[in-house]
N, C-alpha and C positions, 0 to 999 in steps of 0.2 A: 377057027378067030383068030384071026392075025394080032399081035400086039402090037401097041405105038409104043414107043421107044421117045424122050424127048432127051434131049443131049444139052448140055450149058458151057461154054468155054471157059476157062478157069480165070481169066483173065481178060476182063473187059477195057478196051484202048481208048473209051471216054473216061474211066474212072484212073486210069493211070496218067491220062493229061491233067485231072482236076488235082488228082494228089498232087502233081509235078509242079504247077501253079502255086498250090498251097506252101510246098514246103521252101519254093523259090520266095516268096513274100516273107515265109517263116524267116528264110537266112538272111534276104534284105534288111529285115525290123530287128534282126540280133545284129546283124553288123552293122548296123547305122548307131542302135544302139551302142555298139562298145564302143563303134570311132567315136562318138561324143564323149563317152564315160570315160573312156582311158586314152585316145589320141586328143580330144581336142580340150581336156579339162584345165590343162593348162591355160590354154587362150580364155573361156570363159572366166576364169579365176582371175585374170591379166584384166576382162572386162571389168570384171565386178569389182575389182581393186581401184582401177581408176573412177568408178560410176561412185565409191561410198567412202574414199578415203580422199583426204585435202592436207596440205604443206601450207604451215606458216613460220617465215623466216624473221628472224627480231638479230637486229643488229647490236653488235657491241658498242658498248657503252667508248669513247675516245680515251687514248692516253692523256696524262698531263703534262703541262710544260710551266718547269720550274726555271726561275733564275739561278745563278751561280753556286748563290750560302742556302739552296733547296727551298726559297720560297716560292710558292705557289704561285704562278701566273695567270693559266688558264687552269679551272677542271673542271666538273662536272657535277652542277647540284640535281639534286632530286626536282621532278615537277610533276606534280600532282595533279588529279584528273579523274574526274566522277564520269565511268564507265556503267552503261547498263546489258548485261548480260541477255541478248534478245532468245538465244536457244530455253532457258529455263520460262520465256513467256508465251510460249504457243499457244496452250492452254487459254490466258486473256488473251490473246491474237482473236483466237478460232471463238469466243466468247463474246466479243467486243464487234466483231463482224456480224454476229447476228441477229447483236440491238443493232447496229446502224443499219443492215438492210432491212429489219423487221421495219425501224423507222423511217426509211425510205420510201417501203411499200404502202405504207396509211397517208403518203401524200397521195391528194388526187391532180393533184396540177405540177406542169414540173417534170425536166425530164429525172429519167433517176441515173446516177452513175452505175458504170458496167463495176462486175465484180473485182477488177481491179483496181480501179478508184476505192470502191470501198473496203479492199484491205488496205490502201495505202492513208487510207481515214481510220481504222479501225487499229493499225500502229499508232501513227502517230499520237491519237488519243491514251492508247498507254500508256505509250513513254511519258507524253505528258506530266499524266497523272504520276507519275515516279518522279520525273521532275520537279512539281509540285511540292513533293516531302523536301526535295533538298531545297528549293525556296524557302520552304517555311523555317527548317533549319539555319540558313545564312541569312535569311531575310533580304534574298532576291526575288527579280521578279522576271525571270529567263524564259524564253519560251522554246519549243521544239519545231524546227524546223521542218517541213512533211517535204520537201524535195530532198534534201541532207540526206534524212534519215531513207529515203526510199532507193538515193544513190548507193548508199551503205549499204543493204538489203542486197542491192541487185548484184553488187561489186563486189564487196565484203565481207560476206554476212559471217563467217568464221570468226572474225576479229568484234571485240565489244566494243558496243558503240558509243562513243563519247560525247555526256552529255553538259560539261562544262569543264574546259581546258585552264592548266595555268591557276590553280587555286594559291590562295594566300596560307602561310604555315599555321595560323591561327584558323581558318576554315578549314583544314586538314586534320586540325586535331578535334576540333566539333565532329566531323564528320565520323572520321572514327570514333567517338566517345558514342555516338548515337545511331549508328547503322548497325543495324543485324548484320552477324555475320551470313547468316544464309540469304541475305535478301539478292535479289536479282544487281541492286545495284551495289557499286566495290566501290571502293579509292583506288586507281591504278597509280602507281608511281614509275617512271620514264626517267632520263637523263637529258640535260641540256647544257650546253656548255655556260661557262660562271667565269666570272674576270674581277677579280676583288679590286684589281688596280682601275675600274673604268678604260678610261684610254688613254692609260699609260703606256705605250709602247707599241699602239693602235698597228701601226704600219709592217712593224715588225711581226707581231704575232700573227695580226690576219683576223679574218671571221669563215665561219662556215655557211653551209646552204644546204639544203635539207633535200637527200637524196631517195628519191620514190624509189630505188630499184635496188636494194643492197641484195648482195650475195653471198652463198655461203655454198663451200668447198666442199668435198669427199662429203656429204650428205644427201641419203637415197631421196628418192621422189622427184628427180628430175622431171618427170612427166606427169606426174599428177598436177593437178587445178592446184597454182600456189598464193598465198596470201602474202604478202608482205608490209611489216611495220617497217615506219618511215626512218631513215638513217640520215645519217650526217655529211657531208665531205667537205675538204677544206679551198675556200675560193682565193685566198690572200692570203701572203704572210707565210709566218711557218706553217700554217694549218695546211698551208697546199704544198708547199715545196715538199714537207713529207708526210703528207696524206697518207701512201703506204703503212706509214712506220706508226702514226698515232693510230688510224682505223682498225679500230675494234674487229675481233673474227664472230661474224656471226653465227647463232645458234638456230634450232631450228627444231621443229614439231611435226609429226605427222597423227592425223585425227582420225576415227570413223565418225560419215555422219550421216542424216540420215534422208530419204529422196528431196524433204526440201532446202537440204544445205544444211541444218543444226548439227550441232557439234552433240556426240551422244552418249559417248565417253573417253574414258581419259587417254592420253597420249599413245597409239603404238610405238612410238617411236619418238626420243626427246635428246638435245643436245644444247648446255646451255652456252650463252653467249661469251665471249672474254673480252676483256678489256682490252685496247691497245695498249701500243709501248709507251712508256714515258720519256722527254726528251729533257735535260739538261742545257740550258742555254749558257752563252758565256754572260749574257745582261747582268749589271748589276741596278737591281730594282731601284735601292735608295740613291744610287747616281739619276738614276732615269729620272724618278721625280721631281730631283734638287734640279736637272735641266730644263724640265718640262715645266716646271714652275720659275724657271729664270726668262726660259722663251716668252711664256705669257701667253697673251691671242698674240703677237707678232707672226708674222711668216716667215717661214726660215728652217734652218736644221741645225742641229748638232751631236759629231758623233765623239767618242772618245774611244781608247785602242790601247790594250794591252799593248806598251811597246816589244817585250819581248816574245809573246806566242803569237801577237797579232789577234788575240781574243777582244773582240767588240764588246764592251761594257756600257758604253750607254749609244742607241741609235734613236736620235728623236726628231719627228718630222712636224711642220705645224703650218695650217692648221691638221686638227686631227678630228678623230672621232670616238664615242662612247658606244666600247667594243658590246657593253651591255642590251644597247639598241640593236643588236644584232642577230639575238639569238629569242628565239630558235628559229626566226624569219625577219629579211627587214623589211618593215613595211613601204609603202612607196612615199609616204609622207617622209619616211626618215633619210632613205634612198636619193629623193628628189634635192634634200638638204646637204647630203654629203657632197652630191654634185654641183651644186649650186656656188658652194662655199671651197672649194676645192680639194676639200679635205680627201679624195683618193687618193692623189699624187702624192708619193712616199719623196718627198725634194731630196732626203741624204743619198737615195740611189740613181734617182731615177730626174731628177732638175738638173739640167748643167748651166752654169752658170761662170761668167768671167772671173780670174781668180784676183783680179786687182794687182796688189803690190804686194801680196803672198806669195805672186810669181817671182819674187826679185831674187830671194834665195836658190830659185833654181838657175836663173840668168847668172846669179854670181858663181856658182856652182860650175856652172859652163864656161865662166871667164877666166877661173883659175885655171882647169882643166886643161885648158885651150892655150895658159900662156899671154893670152890678149886683156890680162887685168890684172893691174899691179896693184895688192890689197894696200900697200903701203903707199903710196901714190896721190896725191893727192887727187880727183875729180876733176872734172869740170867747174867753175866759180859758179855756183848757182845765185842767179841774181832774181830769180819768179821765173823767166821765160825760156825758151830753146827754140831756135828756128830749124827745123828740119827741110829743106828744098825751099816752098812759098809759105808753106806753113808756119803759123808761130805757137808753139805747144807750151802751158802754162802750167808752173811747179808750184805746188800748195796753192794751188786753186787762184793763184795770182795773187795771194794776200801777203805774200812774204817771201822771203829768200832763204837760202840755206848757208851760202856760202860756202869758198873751199873746203870737201870733205873728203874723208878714207873713206873707204868699204865699210867699215865697221860701224861710223858714223851714221855713211848714208844707208845702212842699213835700218838702225834705231831710228833716223828721221826720217826714212821712207824718201829721199831726194830722188823725184823722177829727174831732174836734169843730170844728174848722176847716172842712171841707168839705160837713159833716152843716148848719152853718148857711149856707155858701156856696148850696151847693146849693136850701135850701129859698129862699131868696131869688133864686137864676136861673130855678126852676121845671124841672119836669121837659121841659115841652114847649121850653123851647131848649134844654135839656142834648142832646135826643134829636136837634134838629135841625141840630146842631153834629159829632153823631156819625157822621149820616148824609151830613155835608158831606165827613167826611173816608172813606166809603165801608167805617164799619164795619159797616154792613147787609146788605155785598155780598159776592159770591164774588169773587176775586181775578182770578181767569182764568186762573191758573197750566196750566201745559201738564200737567198730571195728571190721570187719571181720579179720580173719587172728591170730589172736593172737596166739601165739604158746603154745601148752601144755608140750613143752621137759623141762622145769625148772629141774634140777638135784639136790639136797642136797643129797648128795651119806653118805652113812653109811657101817658098816660089812655085814649086811644083806643084802643092796642093792648091794653091789659090789657079794656078793657071788649068791644073785637069779641071776643077770643081765651078768655075765660076769664066773661066775662059778668060781671063783678065791675067796682066803682068803685075809683079810684086811690086810694090813703091817704098821708098825709105820713109814713109810716115807710117806704111804696116809694120816696118820693120820697130822703128818708135813705141807702136802701140804695142807692139808683141813681148816690148822690156820691161813694159808696165803691169804685164797681165791680161791686157786691154786687146782691142778688136776683136782678131777672130779667135781668141782662145777660148775654150770650152772645156769645164772641167767640173766634178761632180763633191759635192761636198762628204763624200766616206772617202774618194780619193786624197785629198788635201788632206784629210787625218791617216792614212794609210805613209802621207808624203813625210808629214812633218813625223810619222815612229820611223821610217827611215833613216831622215835624217839624224834623229835621234841615234838611232845603232850603227850611224854611218854605213849604213849598206844601200842600198839603189832600190828595193821594193819589198813591199810587206804585204803577205797573204793574209787578207782579214777573214775571220768566220765567228759565227753564230753558238758554236757547239763547245762546252766547256770540260777541258780536258784537264782534272789535276795534276797528271804529268805529261802535258805538253811540251814538247824541247824548246826551244830557243832556236828562233828561226834564223835564219841563217841567207843571205844574198851574197849579191857581189858587191865588193865596197866599192866606197864611192871615188876615191883615188883621193883625196885629198891628203897633201903633206900634213905633219901634225901642225906646223907653223899656221896654216892656211886652216887649217878647221878651226884651230884657237883666235882665229880671224873672225870666221865664220859665227859662231857662238858667242862673239864679244859681242858680235851686232845683235844679235838676238837676244841677247839678255839686256842690251843695252835697253831696246826696244820698251823693254817694260821697268828698266828701271829710270831712264830719263828721257826717253823718246817717243811715240806716236800710243803707247800704250801705258804710259808712266801712272795712269790711273789705280792700278793695279799694288803701286807702292803706298798709297794713301793709305791710311792707318785702318779706316774701314772694312778695305778691301785685302790688306796686304797677310799674306799666309804666313806664319812664322817659321824662321827655321827653312822657309822653302824657294830656291832661286829657281825661276821660271824664264825658259829660253823662248820669244815668242816674235811673231810676226804680224803686224797688221793690213788690210786693205780693203782699198774702197774702189768697186767699179761701177761705171753708170751703162746704163740701157735706155735707150729713146724707145718714150711709147705715148700710145695717144689715150687718155686718159680723162674722162668728162669732156669733152669737145679740147680739150689742152693737148701741146703737143710737147715734150719734153723730158726730160731724164730725171729718171731714180735711180738711185744709188743702194748698192749691194753691200753693206759691212760684213767681213772678214777677220779672222783670228782662228790664227793654230799658232800651236803651243805645245811645250814639250815640260815635263818635269820628273823630280830634280834633276837640274842640269847635270851634277858631276856624275849622276847613276840614275838614268830618266827610266822610269817604271810607265808613263800615262800621255799618251800624244792626244791632243784637243783641237777640233777643227768647228768654227762655227759659222755660220753664214747667216744674214738676216735681210729681209729683201726690205726698202721703204713704202712705203703706203701711198705718199705723196712729192708732184712732180718739183724738184726743187728744192724737197725736204734734206737740212744737214745729215747725213747718217755717215760717220765714219766708223772704222774697226776697232780701233782703241777704248772709242767711248762707250759704243752700243753692242759690239758684238766681246770686245774682251770680258766687260763683266760677266757675263752667261760662261765662258770658258773659266772665269775663277772657281766661279758659283761649283762649278764640276770638281775642279781640282783640291776646293776648302775639304766637300764633304768628301772626298777620296781620301785625303791624310787625315782628317778627323776620325773617319774610321779606322785606316791607318793605326792612330797612335793610339786608339781607346776602346777597341774592339780584337778582342781573341779571334786569330786564323779561323773559318770551316773548313772544316776537313771534307770538303767534297765528295770526298768518294764511298761516303755513306747513302749519298744518293744515286745509285747505283742504276743505269739505263735497263729496264728489262725487255 
């Protein structure tokens, strides 16, 4: 019997293939897990961070603005609001959603809202429930805007929702006393600009606007979804010019949020905002208020300058506006009112006007320096009129005559005939060159936006270039008394008066106070002592026996103070209420005390009616006198303030 022998192969090729496939799959699985757990961990963590973290930017409060003696001109006041923390109401929103949904399901007829609409209704119902608690405490009847609430939820859910804004202090006190600490309702305090002097120096200080996009530097989370609290930025005046310095440093916080976007924990990272730098201006608010009260409702400007340093003590423009009406935002009604009244224009630095007879001081200097004017020689015998070419010019409005006058008397009485004759002898080119030497053709560079550059110092070349016309003798006559094409600003004329007081040709004005500011020095005018004495004698004569002798009346005179001044009246043809005629611009420039000048003033007032009698001595002079009187009252009665105490941070 043969033996049957069965043989088996030690390795089955099919099993080996199966094991290989399984091993390969296991390797792929392990590799994939390793790749995701070890290599891709950072990416997933980053995705998670972007999904569940949000950043909030909180702008810092703006710095304060002070006058030279430390009185606050612009500050920050608390602004109280009632806010609702929506993150604490998620449970109530869900419960209210079920109630609203159930009520709609019971309705047999009518189209049922979708889930998003039901959620809106539920949120508004809950919010109104809390607002009713506030209404009960404050005696109000406010209603929640469903649209605004929905916009807030969709765009700025992480921020508290404002139910009531800008509460009165007594309302704030009542809510603080009666609202539970743990309530979703809280009183939120922010800051807004505060103007203790209302409209005073409004054109200097300026106003702010709302900044919807404040930035925060060197704070993490640039790639996170960011919510920003509203800030502010300067839109005019010092607020605009020094916006970067006044602007506070924004703070920020990073929060974890749930899938719905509600905050769930304390901030991951937080930085507090920092207040901006303070600014100490050169203004003296007491002098500023005196000037504004003296100007009243008239159109015009007044500027006072510290002669030695160029610091501006007063800069006022009328009409003005109440700065308190501009914060936290300007309403359309307020803005339209400002525009309708022309109150946005800063007359002192942006308005250009013919300087009238105040320009005769410049013409006198041009004549003395050129040798074409003999100060001791009697000028033309003024009989009230003077012929230039084919045109008859009337002096003193044709109401009288001055007779023969020397320079000092001609300045004091502002005799046009004298200066017409003098101007023709001096020539327009010499007068223009002298005016440019005093920088009357240039902006002053004061630290304010919108200073005009449209000043005009005309000459024959200028007229040919700009108007393609030749120069006539009548142009010279008009230029000699500060009319015709001559245009300057009140600030320029205040600087001109300060320069005359220092016997120099230029004064650089500034609105920043420096307790240790050096005395300004520029090129000397170049008059001999005798010539300067005659010029000053004429300017003092203006205020004692000349066109501004009103300043020596008992009710106006400042005891022990000698004033050097010059009046001016310029005319401009206008059409008003269907009538064509001239309105007057009244000017007065001065400095005091004569023997040791400290303060220079320029005042310009615009007449309101055609043909109205409006003169520099009677109308503008008293405004300047009010400023001087307040200045010397403070100097004589009050101790000096050490302004170094008010450090600019």
